[in-house]
Structures are given as structure tokens and as C-alpha cells.
PDB file of all heavy atoms in Angstrom:
ATOM      1  N   MET A   1      -3.298  20.220  -1.801  1.00  0.00           N
ATOM      2  CA  MET A   1      -3.273  19.778  -0.418  1.00  0.00           C
ATOM      3  C   MET A   1      -1.850  19.678   0.095  1.00  0.00           C
ATOM      4  O   MET A   1      -1.620  19.758   1.276  1.00  0.00           O
ATOM      5  CB  MET A   1      -3.936  18.417  -0.431  1.00  0.00           C
ATOM      6  CG  MET A   1      -4.549  17.801   0.804  1.00  0.00           C
ATOM      7  SD  MET A   1      -5.813  18.498   1.781  1.00  0.00           S
ATOM      8  CE  MET A   1      -5.225  18.193   3.398  1.00  0.00           C
ATOM      9  N   GLY A   2      -0.900  19.462  -0.789  1.00  0.00           N
ATOM     10  CA  GLY A   2       0.486  19.338  -0.341  1.00  0.00           C
ATOM     11  C   GLY A   2       1.086  18.026  -0.784  1.00  0.00           C
ATOM     12  O   GLY A   2       0.549  17.346  -1.646  1.00  0.00           O
ATOM     13  N   THR A   3       2.188  17.677  -0.166  1.00  0.00           N
ATOM     14  CA  THR A   3       2.891  16.476  -0.599  1.00  0.00           C
ATOM     15  C   THR A   3       2.487  15.234   0.185  1.00  0.00           C
ATOM     16  O   THR A   3       2.789  14.133  -0.230  1.00  0.00           O
ATOM     17  CB  THR A   3       4.408  16.679  -0.453  1.00  0.00           C
ATOM     18  OG1 THR A   3       4.698  16.975   0.908  1.00  0.00           O
ATOM     19  CG2 THR A   3       4.896  17.802  -1.335  1.00  0.00           C
ATOM     20  N   LEU A   4       1.795  15.404   1.319  1.00  0.00           N
ATOM     21  CA  LEU A   4       1.439  14.240   2.134  1.00  0.00           C
ATOM     22  C   LEU A   4       0.586  13.225   1.378  1.00  0.00           C
ATOM     23  O   LEU A   4       0.903  12.030   1.392  1.00  0.00           O
ATOM     24  CB  LEU A   4       0.745  14.676   3.424  1.00  0.00           C
ATOM     25  CG  LEU A   4       0.364  13.541   4.375  1.00  0.00           C
ATOM     26  CD1 LEU A   4       1.607  12.776   4.824  1.00  0.00           C
ATOM     27  CD2 LEU A   4      -0.381  14.067   5.583  1.00  0.00           C
ATOM     28  N   PRO A   5      -0.482  13.635   0.680  1.00  0.00           N
ATOM     29  CA  PRO A   5      -1.277  12.636  -0.061  1.00  0.00           C
ATOM     30  C   PRO A   5      -0.441  11.916  -1.112  1.00  0.00           C
ATOM     31  O   PRO A   5      -0.646  10.719  -1.353  1.00  0.00           O
ATOM     32  CB  PRO A   5      -2.384  13.463  -0.706  1.00  0.00           C
ATOM     33  CG  PRO A   5      -2.520  14.645   0.179  1.00  0.00           C
ATOM     34  CD  PRO A   5      -1.119  14.946   0.662  1.00  0.00           C
ATOM     35  N   ASN A   6       0.506  12.629  -1.752  1.00  0.00           N
ATOM     36  CA  ASN A   6       1.372  11.973  -2.732  1.00  0.00           C
ATOM     37  C   ASN A   6       2.195  10.879  -2.064  1.00  0.00           C
ATOM     38  O   ASN A   6       2.334   9.779  -2.596  1.00  0.00           O
ATOM     39  CB  ASN A   6       2.293  12.993  -3.397  1.00  0.00           C
ATOM     40  CG  ASN A   6       1.522  13.985  -4.249  1.00  0.00           C
ATOM     41  OD1 ASN A   6       0.412  13.710  -4.681  1.00  0.00           O
ATOM     42  ND2 ASN A   6       2.096  15.136  -4.469  1.00  0.00           N
ATOM     43  N   TRP A   7       2.729  11.191  -0.896  1.00  0.00           N
ATOM     44  CA  TRP A   7       3.516  10.194  -0.165  1.00  0.00           C
ATOM     45  C   TRP A   7       2.647   9.029   0.267  1.00  0.00           C
ATOM     46  O   TRP A   7       3.094   7.886   0.266  1.00  0.00           O
ATOM     47  CB  TRP A   7       4.204  10.826   1.051  1.00  0.00           C
ATOM     48  CG  TRP A   7       5.413  11.608   0.671  1.00  0.00           C
ATOM     49  CD1 TRP A   7       5.556  12.958   0.684  1.00  0.00           C
ATOM     50  CD2 TRP A   7       6.674  11.087   0.203  1.00  0.00           C
ATOM     51  NE1 TRP A   7       6.812  13.305   0.259  1.00  0.00           N
ATOM     52  CE2 TRP A   7       7.512  12.186  -0.041  1.00  0.00           C
ATOM     53  CE3 TRP A   7       7.140   9.799  -0.022  1.00  0.00           C
ATOM     54  CZ2 TRP A   7       8.813  12.013  -0.514  1.00  0.00           C
ATOM     55  CZ3 TRP A   7       8.433   9.643  -0.486  1.00  0.00           C
ATOM     56  CH2 TRP A   7       9.252  10.743  -0.727  1.00  0.00           C
ATOM     57  N   LEU A   8       1.389   9.300   0.636  1.00  0.00           N
ATOM     58  CA  LEU A   8       0.483   8.213   1.016  1.00  0.00           C
ATOM     59  C   LEU A   8       0.199   7.300  -0.171  1.00  0.00           C
ATOM     60  O   LEU A   8       0.155   6.079  -0.029  1.00  0.00           O
ATOM     61  CB  LEU A   8      -0.829   8.776   1.566  1.00  0.00           C
ATOM     62  CG  LEU A   8      -0.771   9.375   2.973  1.00  0.00           C
ATOM     63  CD1 LEU A   8      -2.107  10.014   3.324  1.00  0.00           C
ATOM     64  CD2 LEU A   8      -0.387   8.323   3.992  1.00  0.00           C
ATOM     65  N   ALA A   9       0.025   7.893  -1.343  1.00  0.00           N
ATOM     66  CA  ALA A   9      -0.222   7.086  -2.540  1.00  0.00           C
ATOM     67  C   ALA A   9       0.998   6.220  -2.848  1.00  0.00           C
ATOM     68  O   ALA A   9       0.861   5.033  -3.165  1.00  0.00           O
ATOM     69  CB  ALA A   9      -0.551   7.996  -3.721  1.00  0.00           C
ATOM     70  N   VAL A  10       2.187   6.808  -2.738  1.00  0.00           N
ATOM     71  CA  VAL A  10       3.413   6.039  -2.973  1.00  0.00           C
ATOM     72  C   VAL A  10       3.550   4.937  -1.928  1.00  0.00           C
ATOM     73  O   VAL A  10       3.897   3.799  -2.252  1.00  0.00           O
ATOM     74  CB  VAL A  10       4.644   6.979  -2.951  1.00  0.00           C
ATOM     75  CG1 VAL A  10       5.937   6.173  -2.937  1.00  0.00           C
ATOM     76  CG2 VAL A  10       4.603   7.930  -4.145  1.00  0.00           C
ATOM     77  N   ALA A  11       3.254   5.269  -0.670  1.00  0.00           N
ATOM     78  CA  ALA A  11       3.354   4.279   0.403  1.00  0.00           C
ATOM     79  C   ALA A  11       2.391   3.114   0.156  1.00  0.00           C
ATOM     80  O   ALA A  11       2.743   1.950   0.388  1.00  0.00           O
ATOM     81  CB  ALA A  11       3.061   4.930   1.756  1.00  0.00           C
ATOM     82  N   GLY A  12       1.192   3.419  -0.326  1.00  0.00           N
ATOM     83  CA  GLY A  12       0.235   2.360  -0.636  1.00  0.00           C
ATOM     84  C   GLY A  12       0.762   1.426  -1.711  1.00  0.00           C
ATOM     85  O   GLY A  12       0.671   0.207  -1.588  1.00  0.00           O
ATOM     86  N   ALA A  13       1.342   2.006  -2.757  1.00  0.00           N
ATOM     87  CA  ALA A  13       1.901   1.189  -3.838  1.00  0.00           C
ATOM     88  C   ALA A  13       3.066   0.340  -3.334  1.00  0.00           C
ATOM     89  O   ALA A  13       3.192  -0.836  -3.673  1.00  0.00           O
ATOM     90  CB  ALA A  13       2.352   2.087  -4.986  1.00  0.00           C
ATOM     91  N   VAL A  14       3.915   0.936  -2.484  1.00  0.00           N
ATOM     92  CA  VAL A  14       5.061   0.202  -1.936  1.00  0.00           C
ATOM     93  C   VAL A  14       4.582  -0.946  -1.043  1.00  0.00           C
ATOM     94  O   VAL A  14       5.138  -2.049  -1.088  1.00  0.00           O
ATOM     95  CB  VAL A  14       5.992   1.159  -1.161  1.00  0.00           C
ATOM     96  CG1 VAL A  14       7.028   0.380  -0.363  1.00  0.00           C
ATOM     97  CG2 VAL A  14       6.678   2.119  -2.140  1.00  0.00           C
ATOM     98  N   LEU A  15       3.543  -0.695  -0.245  1.00  0.00           N
ATOM     99  CA  LEU A  15       3.012  -1.757   0.619  1.00  0.00           C
ATOM    100  C   LEU A  15       2.477  -2.919  -0.206  1.00  0.00           C
ATOM    101  O   LEU A  15       2.702  -4.082   0.132  1.00  0.00           O
ATOM    102  CB  LEU A  15       1.901  -1.200   1.518  1.00  0.00           C
ATOM    103  CG  LEU A  15       2.354  -0.378   2.716  1.00  0.00           C
ATOM    104  CD1 LEU A  15       1.154   0.283   3.382  1.00  0.00           C
ATOM    105  CD2 LEU A  15       3.099  -1.241   3.708  1.00  0.00           C
ATOM    106  N   VAL A  16       1.775  -2.611  -1.291  1.00  0.00           N
ATOM    107  CA  VAL A  16       1.243  -3.679  -2.145  1.00  0.00           C
ATOM    108  C   VAL A  16       2.389  -4.467  -2.760  1.00  0.00           C
ATOM    109  O   VAL A  16       2.378  -5.704  -2.766  1.00  0.00           O
ATOM    110  CB  VAL A  16       0.315  -3.102  -3.237  1.00  0.00           C
ATOM    111  CG1 VAL A  16      -0.044  -4.170  -4.259  1.00  0.00           C
ATOM    112  CG2 VAL A  16      -0.952  -2.527  -2.600  1.00  0.00           C
ATOM    113  N   LEU A  17       3.415  -3.755  -3.264  1.00  0.00           N
ATOM    114  CA  LEU A  17       4.558  -4.451  -3.861  1.00  0.00           C
ATOM    115  C   LEU A  17       5.281  -5.307  -2.831  1.00  0.00           C
ATOM    116  O   LEU A  17       5.656  -6.448  -3.107  1.00  0.00           O
ATOM    117  CB  LEU A  17       5.525  -3.426  -4.477  1.00  0.00           C
ATOM    118  CG  LEU A  17       5.058  -2.786  -5.787  1.00  0.00           C
ATOM    119  CD1 LEU A  17       6.030  -1.685  -6.211  1.00  0.00           C
ATOM    120  CD2 LEU A  17       4.928  -3.821  -6.879  1.00  0.00           C
ATOM    121  N   ALA A  18       5.484  -4.767  -1.628  1.00  0.00           N
ATOM    122  CA  ALA A  18       6.152  -5.523  -0.570  1.00  0.00           C
ATOM    123  C   ALA A  18       5.330  -6.758  -0.202  1.00  0.00           C
ATOM    124  O   ALA A  18       5.887  -7.834   0.044  1.00  0.00           O
ATOM    125  CB  ALA A  18       6.367  -4.635   0.653  1.00  0.00           C
ATOM    126  N   GLY A  19       4.005  -6.611  -0.186  1.00  0.00           N
ATOM    127  CA  GLY A  19       3.143  -7.742   0.106  1.00  0.00           C
ATOM    128  C   GLY A  19       3.244  -8.828  -0.960  1.00  0.00           C
ATOM    129  O   GLY A  19       3.287 -10.012  -0.646  1.00  0.00           O
ATOM    130  N   LEU A  20       3.310  -8.407  -2.224  1.00  0.00           N
ATOM    131  CA  LEU A  20       3.437  -9.384  -3.303  1.00  0.00           C
ATOM    132  C   LEU A  20       4.774 -10.104  -3.214  1.00  0.00           C
ATOM    133  O   LEU A  20       4.855 -11.313  -3.430  1.00  0.00           O
ATOM    134  CB  LEU A  20       3.289  -8.687  -4.669  1.00  0.00           C
ATOM    135  CG  LEU A  20       1.901  -8.126  -4.961  1.00  0.00           C
ATOM    136  CD1 LEU A  20       1.898  -7.354  -6.273  1.00  0.00           C
ATOM    137  CD2 LEU A  20       0.859  -9.225  -4.982  1.00  0.00           C
ATOM    138  N   VAL A  21       5.836  -9.380  -2.883  1.00  0.00           N
ATOM    139  CA  VAL A  21       7.153 -10.009  -2.713  1.00  0.00           C
ATOM    140  C   VAL A  21       7.103 -11.014  -1.571  1.00  0.00           C
ATOM    141  O   VAL A  21       7.636 -12.125  -1.678  1.00  0.00           O
ATOM    142  CB  VAL A  21       8.240  -8.940  -2.461  1.00  0.00           C
ATOM    143  CG1 VAL A  21       9.542  -9.589  -2.019  1.00  0.00           C
ATOM    144  CG2 VAL A  21       8.450  -8.099  -3.721  1.00  0.00           C
ATOM    145  N   ALA A  22       6.457 -10.641  -0.460  1.00  0.00           N
ATOM    146  CA  ALA A  22       6.349 -11.553   0.682  1.00  0.00           C
ATOM    147  C   ALA A  22       5.554 -12.803   0.305  1.00  0.00           C
ATOM    148  O   ALA A  22       5.883 -13.910   0.734  1.00  0.00           O
ATOM    149  CB  ALA A  22       5.704 -10.840   1.870  1.00  0.00           C
ATOM    150  N   LEU A  23       4.512 -12.636  -0.502  1.00  0.00           N
ATOM    151  CA  LEU A  23       3.732 -13.798  -0.943  1.00  0.00           C
ATOM    152  C   LEU A  23       4.586 -14.731  -1.791  1.00  0.00           C
ATOM    153  O   LEU A  23       4.527 -15.950  -1.648  1.00  0.00           O
ATOM    154  CB  LEU A  23       2.503 -13.338  -1.743  1.00  0.00           C
ATOM    155  CG  LEU A  23       1.370 -12.711  -0.928  1.00  0.00           C
ATOM    156  CD1 LEU A  23       0.313 -12.121  -1.853  1.00  0.00           C
ATOM    157  CD2 LEU A  23       0.746 -13.729   0.005  1.00  0.00           C
ATOM    158  N   VAL A  24       5.401 -14.140  -2.680  1.00  0.00           N
ATOM    159  CA  VAL A  24       6.270 -14.950  -3.531  1.00  0.00           C
ATOM    160  C   VAL A  24       7.295 -15.699  -2.683  1.00  0.00           C
ATOM    161  O   VAL A  24       7.654 -16.830  -2.981  1.00  0.00           O
ATOM    162  CB  VAL A  24       6.967 -14.053  -4.581  1.00  0.00           C
ATOM    163  CG1 VAL A  24       8.096 -14.801  -5.286  1.00  0.00           C
ATOM    164  CG2 VAL A  24       5.946 -13.556  -5.593  1.00  0.00           C
ATOM    165  N   LYS A  25       7.754 -15.053  -1.598  1.00  0.00           N
ATOM    166  CA  LYS A  25       8.754 -15.680  -0.731  1.00  0.00           C
ATOM    167  C   LYS A  25       8.118 -16.589   0.330  1.00  0.00           C
ATOM    168  O   LYS A  25       8.739 -16.856   1.352  1.00  0.00           O
ATOM    169  CB  LYS A  25       9.610 -14.599  -0.067  1.00  0.00           C
ATOM    170  CG  LYS A  25      10.498 -13.857  -1.049  1.00  0.00           C
ATOM    171  CD  LYS A  25      11.372 -12.857  -0.330  1.00  0.00           C
ATOM    172  CE  LYS A  25      12.262 -12.111  -1.290  1.00  0.00           C
ATOM    173  NZ  LYS A  25      13.491 -12.835  -1.618  1.00  0.00           N
ATOM    174  N   GLN A  26       6.880 -17.046   0.078  1.00  0.00           N
ATOM    175  CA  GLN A  26       6.209 -18.010   0.953  1.00  0.00           C
ATOM    176  C   GLN A  26       5.952 -17.454   2.358  1.00  0.00           C
ATOM    177  O   GLN A  26       6.152 -18.143   3.349  1.00  0.00           O
ATOM    178  CB  GLN A  26       7.036 -19.316   1.049  1.00  0.00           C
ATOM    179  CG  GLN A  26       7.367 -19.924  -0.298  1.00  0.00           C
ATOM    180  CD  GLN A  26       6.126 -20.279  -1.110  1.00  0.00           C
ATOM    181  OE1 GLN A  26       5.194 -20.854  -0.595  1.00  0.00           O
ATOM    182  NE2 GLN A  26       6.110 -19.896  -2.378  1.00  0.00           N
ATOM    183  N   ARG A  27       5.555 -16.188   2.428  1.00  0.00           N
ATOM    184  CA  ARG A  27       5.140 -15.625   3.713  1.00  0.00           C
ATOM    185  C   ARG A  27       3.698 -15.136   3.561  1.00  0.00           C
ATOM    186  O   ARG A  27       3.455 -13.936   3.463  1.00  0.00           O
ATOM    187  CB  ARG A  27       6.044 -14.431   4.084  1.00  0.00           C
ATOM    188  CG  ARG A  27       7.512 -14.775   4.157  1.00  0.00           C
ATOM    189  CD  ARG A  27       7.977 -14.844   5.600  1.00  0.00           C
ATOM    190  NE  ARG A  27       9.318 -15.399   5.694  1.00  0.00           N
ATOM    191  CZ  ARG A  27      10.428 -14.692   5.626  1.00  0.00           C
ATOM    192  NH1 ARG A  27      10.377 -13.397   5.449  1.00  0.00           N
ATOM    193  NH2 ARG A  27      11.587 -15.289   5.751  1.00  0.00           N
ATOM    194  N   PRO A  28       2.731 -16.048   3.503  1.00  0.00           N
ATOM    195  CA  PRO A  28       1.350 -15.652   3.140  1.00  0.00           C
ATOM    196  C   PRO A  28       0.693 -14.696   4.121  1.00  0.00           C
ATOM    197  O   PRO A  28       0.002 -13.765   3.698  1.00  0.00           O
ATOM    198  CB  PRO A  28       0.600 -16.977   3.080  1.00  0.00           C
ATOM    199  CG  PRO A  28       1.431 -17.949   3.832  1.00  0.00           C
ATOM    200  CD  PRO A  28       2.857 -17.486   3.713  1.00  0.00           C
ATOM    201  N   ALA A  29       0.908 -14.887   5.428  1.00  0.00           N
ATOM    202  CA  ALA A  29       0.241 -14.007   6.397  1.00  0.00           C
ATOM    203  C   ALA A  29       0.761 -12.579   6.276  1.00  0.00           C
ATOM    204  O   ALA A  29      -0.010 -11.623   6.191  1.00  0.00           O
ATOM    205  CB  ALA A  29       0.454 -14.535   7.816  1.00  0.00           C
ATOM    206  N   LEU A  30       2.087 -12.430   6.255  1.00  0.00           N
ATOM    207  CA  LEU A  30       2.688 -11.108   6.124  1.00  0.00           C
ATOM    208  C   LEU A  30       2.326 -10.478   4.781  1.00  0.00           C
ATOM    209  O   LEU A  30       1.943  -9.318   4.698  1.00  0.00           O
ATOM    210  CB  LEU A  30       4.217 -11.224   6.252  1.00  0.00           C
ATOM    211  CG  LEU A  30       5.006  -9.938   6.028  1.00  0.00           C
ATOM    212  CD1 LEU A  30       4.681  -8.905   7.096  1.00  0.00           C
ATOM    213  CD2 LEU A  30       6.496 -10.225   6.002  1.00  0.00           C
ATOM    214  N   GLY A  31       2.421 -11.278   3.717  1.00  0.00           N
ATOM    215  CA  GLY A  31       2.148 -10.760   2.373  1.00  0.00           C
ATOM    216  C   GLY A  31       0.728 -10.264   2.225  1.00  0.00           C
ATOM    217  O   GLY A  31       0.505  -9.154   1.744  1.00  0.00           O
ATOM    218  N   SER A  32      -0.242 -11.065   2.656  1.00  0.00           N
ATOM    219  CA  SER A  32      -1.638 -10.642   2.496  1.00  0.00           C
ATOM    220  C   SER A  32      -1.931  -9.429   3.375  1.00  0.00           C
ATOM    221  O   SER A  32      -2.672  -8.536   2.971  1.00  0.00           O
ATOM    222  CB  SER A  32      -2.588 -11.795   2.816  1.00  0.00           C
ATOM    223  OG  SER A  32      -2.370 -12.263   4.134  1.00  0.00           O
ATOM    224  N   GLY A  33      -1.318  -9.363   4.550  1.00  0.00           N
ATOM    225  CA  GLY A  33      -1.510  -8.196   5.416  1.00  0.00           C
ATOM    226  C   GLY A  33      -0.978  -6.923   4.776  1.00  0.00           C
ATOM    227  O   GLY A  33      -1.621  -5.879   4.821  1.00  0.00           O
ATOM    228  N   LEU A  34       0.204  -7.019   4.156  1.00  0.00           N
ATOM    229  CA  LEU A  34       0.788  -5.843   3.499  1.00  0.00           C
ATOM    230  C   LEU A  34      -0.048  -5.425   2.295  1.00  0.00           C
ATOM    231  O   LEU A  34      -0.240  -4.231   2.054  1.00  0.00           O
ATOM    232  CB  LEU A  34       2.226  -6.150   3.065  1.00  0.00           C
ATOM    233  CG  LEU A  34       3.261  -6.195   4.186  1.00  0.00           C
ATOM    234  CD1 LEU A  34       4.589  -6.704   3.652  1.00  0.00           C
ATOM    235  CD2 LEU A  34       3.435  -4.836   4.833  1.00  0.00           C
ATOM    236  N   VAL A  35      -0.532  -6.402   1.536  1.00  0.00           N
ATOM    237  CA  VAL A  35      -1.354  -6.071   0.370  1.00  0.00           C
ATOM    238  C   VAL A  35      -2.629  -5.358   0.809  1.00  0.00           C
ATOM    239  O   VAL A  35      -3.014  -4.334   0.233  1.00  0.00           O
ATOM    240  CB  VAL A  35      -1.676  -7.338  -0.453  1.00  0.00           C
ATOM    241  CG1 VAL A  35      -2.737  -7.044  -1.508  1.00  0.00           C
ATOM    242  CG2 VAL A  35      -0.411  -7.874  -1.119  1.00  0.00           C
ATOM    243  N   VAL A  36      -3.277  -5.881   1.851  1.00  0.00           N
ATOM    244  CA  VAL A  36      -4.510  -5.250   2.344  1.00  0.00           C
ATOM    245  C   VAL A  36      -4.213  -3.838   2.848  1.00  0.00           C
ATOM    246  O   VAL A  36      -4.952  -2.896   2.548  1.00  0.00           O
ATOM    247  CB  VAL A  36      -5.156  -6.111   3.452  1.00  0.00           C
ATOM    248  CG1 VAL A  36      -6.259  -5.346   4.160  1.00  0.00           C
ATOM    249  CG2 VAL A  36      -5.697  -7.401   2.854  1.00  0.00           C
ATOM    250  N   ALA A  37      -3.121  -3.680   3.596  1.00  0.00           N
ATOM    251  CA  ALA A  37      -2.749  -2.347   4.090  1.00  0.00           C
ATOM    252  C   ALA A  37      -2.517  -1.390   2.926  1.00  0.00           C
ATOM    253  O   ALA A  37      -2.967  -0.244   2.950  1.00  0.00           O
ATOM    254  CB  ALA A  37      -1.508  -2.439   4.969  1.00  0.00           C
ATOM    255  N   GLY A  38      -1.826  -1.859   1.905  1.00  0.00           N
ATOM    256  CA  GLY A  38      -1.573  -1.012   0.736  1.00  0.00           C
ATOM    257  C   GLY A  38      -2.850  -0.640   0.006  1.00  0.00           C
ATOM    258  O   GLY A  38      -3.014   0.500  -0.444  1.00  0.00           O
ATOM    259  N   LEU A  39      -3.770  -1.594  -0.088  1.00  0.00           N
ATOM    260  CA  LEU A  39      -5.030  -1.319  -0.774  1.00  0.00           C
ATOM    261  C   LEU A  39      -5.925  -0.380   0.036  1.00  0.00           C
ATOM    262  O   LEU A  39      -6.827   0.243  -0.526  1.00  0.00           O
ATOM    263  CB  LEU A  39      -5.772  -2.635  -1.058  1.00  0.00           C
ATOM    264  CG  LEU A  39      -5.108  -3.529  -2.102  1.00  0.00           C
ATOM    265  CD1 LEU A  39      -5.871  -4.842  -2.238  1.00  0.00           C
ATOM    266  CD2 LEU A  39      -5.026  -2.832  -3.445  1.00  0.00           C
ATOM    267  N   VAL A  40      -5.671  -0.258   1.326  1.00  0.00           N
ATOM    268  CA  VAL A  40      -6.412   0.704   2.152  1.00  0.00           C
ATOM    269  C   VAL A  40      -5.768   2.081   2.049  1.00  0.00           C
ATOM    270  O   VAL A  40      -6.444   3.085   1.868  1.00  0.00           O
ATOM    271  CB  VAL A  40      -6.477   0.220   3.618  1.00  0.00           C
ATOM    272  CG1 VAL A  40      -6.979   1.337   4.530  1.00  0.00           C
ATOM    273  CG2 VAL A  40      -7.355  -1.013   3.725  1.00  0.00           C
ATOM    274  N   VAL A  41      -4.435   2.131   2.163  1.00  0.00           N
ATOM    275  CA  VAL A  41      -3.720   3.421   2.164  1.00  0.00           C
ATOM    276  C   VAL A  41      -3.805   4.107   0.801  1.00  0.00           C
ATOM    277  O   VAL A  41      -4.022   5.310   0.728  1.00  0.00           O
ATOM    278  CB  VAL A  41      -2.250   3.210   2.572  1.00  0.00           C
ATOM    279  CG1 VAL A  41      -1.431   4.479   2.360  1.00  0.00           C
ATOM    280  CG2 VAL A  41      -2.169   2.754   4.024  1.00  0.00           C
ATOM    281  N   GLY A  42      -3.654   3.341  -0.275  1.00  0.00           N
ATOM    282  CA  GLY A  42      -3.665   3.923  -1.621  1.00  0.00           C
ATOM    283  C   GLY A  42      -4.961   4.663  -1.945  1.00  0.00           C
ATOM    284  O   GLY A  42      -4.940   5.858  -2.248  1.00  0.00           O
ATOM    285  N   PRO A  43      -6.126   3.988  -1.871  1.00  0.00           N
ATOM    286  CA  PRO A  43      -7.392   4.682  -2.149  1.00  0.00           C
ATOM    287  C   PRO A  43      -7.678   5.821  -1.168  1.00  0.00           C
ATOM    288  O   PRO A  43      -8.251   6.831  -1.555  1.00  0.00           O
ATOM    289  CB  PRO A  43      -8.435   3.578  -2.018  1.00  0.00           C
ATOM    290  CG  PRO A  43      -7.695   2.325  -2.300  1.00  0.00           C
ATOM    291  CD  PRO A  43      -6.302   2.553  -1.769  1.00  0.00           C
ATOM    292  N   ALA A  44      -7.251   5.668   0.086  1.00  0.00           N
ATOM    293  CA  ALA A  44      -7.448   6.759   1.046  1.00  0.00           C
ATOM    294  C   ALA A  44      -6.691   7.995   0.585  1.00  0.00           C
ATOM    295  O   ALA A  44      -7.206   9.116   0.677  1.00  0.00           O
ATOM    296  CB  ALA A  44      -6.974   6.323   2.439  1.00  0.00           C
ATOM    297  N   ALA A  45      -5.491   7.807   0.072  1.00  0.00           N
ATOM    298  CA  ALA A  45      -4.710   8.944  -0.449  1.00  0.00           C
ATOM    299  C   ALA A  45      -5.403   9.564  -1.644  1.00  0.00           C
ATOM    300  O   ALA A  45      -5.443  10.785  -1.783  1.00  0.00           O
ATOM    301  CB  ALA A  45      -3.296   8.476  -0.819  1.00  0.00           C
ATOM    302  N   ILE A  46      -5.990   8.727  -2.507  1.00  0.00           N
ATOM    303  CA  ILE A  46      -6.681   9.249  -3.695  1.00  0.00           C
ATOM    304  C   ILE A  46      -7.885  10.071  -3.270  1.00  0.00           C
ATOM    305  O   ILE A  46      -8.156  11.142  -3.826  1.00  0.00           O
ATOM    306  CB  ILE A  46      -7.096   8.079  -4.617  1.00  0.00           C
ATOM    307  CG1 ILE A  46      -5.842   7.450  -5.210  1.00  0.00           C
ATOM    308  CG2 ILE A  46      -8.049   8.557  -5.695  1.00  0.00           C
ATOM    309  CD1 ILE A  46      -6.102   6.137  -5.932  1.00  0.00           C
ATOM    310  N   VAL A  47      -8.607   9.618  -2.235  1.00  0.00           N
ATOM    311  CA  VAL A  47      -9.765  10.374  -1.741  1.00  0.00           C
ATOM    312  C   VAL A  47      -9.319  11.710  -1.173  1.00  0.00           C
ATOM    313  O   VAL A  47      -9.940  12.740  -1.422  1.00  0.00           O
ATOM    314  CB  VAL A  47     -10.522   9.553  -0.664  1.00  0.00           C
ATOM    315  CG1 VAL A  47     -11.546  10.417   0.049  1.00  0.00           C
ATOM    316  CG2 VAL A  47     -11.198   8.348  -1.321  1.00  0.00           C
ATOM    317  N   VAL A  48      -8.188  11.713  -0.444  1.00  0.00           N
ATOM    318  CA  VAL A  48      -7.686  12.958   0.138  1.00  0.00           C
ATOM    319  C   VAL A  48      -7.235  13.912  -0.961  1.00  0.00           C
ATOM    320  O   VAL A  48      -7.381  15.129  -0.836  1.00  0.00           O
ATOM    321  CB  VAL A  48      -6.510  12.654   1.108  1.00  0.00           C
ATOM    322  CG1 VAL A  48      -5.828  13.939   1.564  1.00  0.00           C
ATOM    323  CG2 VAL A  48      -7.030  11.867   2.309  1.00  0.00           C
ATOM    324  N   LEU A  49      -6.709  13.377  -2.068  1.00  0.00           N
ATOM    325  CA  LEU A  49      -6.222  14.212  -3.170  1.00  0.00           C
ATOM    326  C   LEU A  49      -7.355  14.983  -3.845  1.00  0.00           C
ATOM    327  O   LEU A  49      -7.126  16.043  -4.417  1.00  0.00           O
ATOM    328  CB  LEU A  49      -5.503  13.349  -4.219  1.00  0.00           C
ATOM    329  CG  LEU A  49      -4.070  12.947  -3.860  1.00  0.00           C
ATOM    330  CD1 LEU A  49      -3.559  11.913  -4.859  1.00  0.00           C
ATOM    331  CD2 LEU A  49      -3.151  14.141  -3.845  1.00  0.00           C
ATOM    332  N   ARG A  50      -8.572  14.477  -3.779  1.00  0.00           N
ATOM    333  CA  ARG A  50      -9.684  15.139  -4.472  1.00  0.00           C
ATOM    334  C   ARG A  50     -10.126  16.384  -3.816  1.00  0.00           C
ATOM    335  O   ARG A  50     -10.000  17.045  -3.068  1.00  0.00           O
ATOM    336  CB  ARG A  50     -10.890  14.210  -4.550  1.00  0.00           C
ATOM    337  CG  ARG A  50     -10.648  13.100  -5.498  1.00  0.00           C
ATOM    338  CD  ARG A  50     -11.879  12.284  -5.652  1.00  0.00           C
ATOM    339  NE  ARG A  50     -11.595  11.198  -6.580  1.00  0.00           N
ATOM    340  CZ  ARG A  50     -12.509  10.387  -7.044  1.00  0.00           C
ATOM    341  NH1 ARG A  50     -13.754  10.507  -6.693  1.00  0.00           N
ATOM    342  NH2 ARG A  50     -12.192   9.441  -7.882  1.00  0.00           N
TER     343      ARG A  50
END
């Protein structure tokens, strides 16, 4: 398919990591939002990769 799904998978992982960092830094709303966004983008990329 190309490199776009790979970048989406990486972006999903980065969003989850950024969300976890935000949660650790006492920013629960931002952190949980980033984690949810990452968990949506990551599997979507995996579906596109198939």
C-alpha cells in the first residue's frame, strides 16, 4: 500500500506514548484523549495494512 499506513501505525504509537506521558504529568484529560486517539489510529493503520 505504501508508506502511509506505516506512518499511521507509528503515529498511533506516538500518540499513546504522549498520552501516557501526559497522564504521568497530571494532565488526565489531555492524556486520556491522546491515548484514545492513538488506540484508534493504530488499529486503523493495521486494518489498512492488510
